[in-house]
C-alpha positions in Angstrom: 103.7 116.1 57.5 106.6 113.9 56.3 108.3 117.0 54.9 108.1 118.8 58.2 109.2 115.8 60.2 112.2 115.3 57.9 113.1 118.9 58.1 113.2 119.1 61.9 113.9 115.6 63.2 117.7 116.0 63.0 117.5 119.2 65.1 115.8 117.6 68.1 117.6 117.6 71.4 116.9 115.6 74.6 114.5 117.3 77.0 116.3 117.8 80.3 113.3 117.1 82.5 111.7 114.2 80.6 113.8 111.5 78.8 110.7 110.5 76.7 110.4 114.0 75.1 112.6 115.8 72.6 112.7 119.5 71.9 113.9 121.8 69.2 116.0 124.9 69.9 113.9 128.1 69.6 116.2 129.5 66.9 115.6 126.5 64.7 111.9 126.1 65.4 109.3 126.5 62.5 108.1 130.1 62.0 105.7 132.0 59.8 103.4 130.0 57.5 105.1 126.7 58.5 104.2 127.3 62.2 100.7 128.4 61.3 100.2 125.2 59.3 101.6 123.0 62.1 99.4 124.7 64.8 96.4 124.1 62.6 97.3 120.5 62.1 97.8 120.0 65.9 94.4 121.5 66.5 92.8 119.1 64.0 94.6 116.1 65.6 93.5 117.1 69.1 89.9 117.6 68.0 89.9 114.1 66.5 91.1 112.5 69.8 87.7 112.0 71.3 86.2 108.7 72.5 84.2 106.7 70.0 80.5 106.5 71.0 79.3 103.2 72.4 77.4 101.7 69.4 80.2 102.8 67.0 82.9 101.4 69.3 81.0 98.1 69.5 80.9 98.0 65.6 84.6 99.0 65.3 85.8 96.4 67.8 83.7 93.7 66.3 85.3 94.4 62.9 88.8 94.3 64.5 88.2 91.1 66.4 86.2 89.1 63.8 89.1 88.4 61.4 91.1 86.7 64.2 91.2 82.9 63.5 90.4 82.2 67.1 87.3 84.4 67.1 85.4 82.0 64.9 86.1 79.1 67.3 84.8 80.8 70.4 81.3 80.2 71.7 78.9 83.1 71.4 79.1 83.7 75.2 82.9 83.8 75.3 83.0 86.0 72.2 80.5 88.4 73.8 82.5 88.5 77.0 85.7 89.2 75.2 84.0 92.0 73.3 82.6 93.4 76.5 86.1 93.5 78.1 87.5 95.3 75.1 84.5 97.8 75.2 85.1 98.5 78.9 88.9 98.9 78.5 88.5 101.2 75.4 85.4 103.2 76.3 87.3 106.4 77.0 89.9 106.0 74.2 89.7 107.2 70.6 89.6 104.3 68.1 
């Protein structure tokens, strides 16, 4: 992926309708095997962007929050509430 990013990043132009987006001129866009590979990679990434199921999200968030110094000083109730807030906020997000 780094090779493709490096090859095309300097060819990007501002998108006229959206300042957050960039585009590449059609004549300089990837073609052939390169385009096929990039389309396959995009499909893989889109397929991986699914919400993490509840129990797995709970485990993942616990692992992310537990190393925090403050986490060990919280009461069990406060730690549970904090985890519940994160679970609610991230329930539809891939983690």
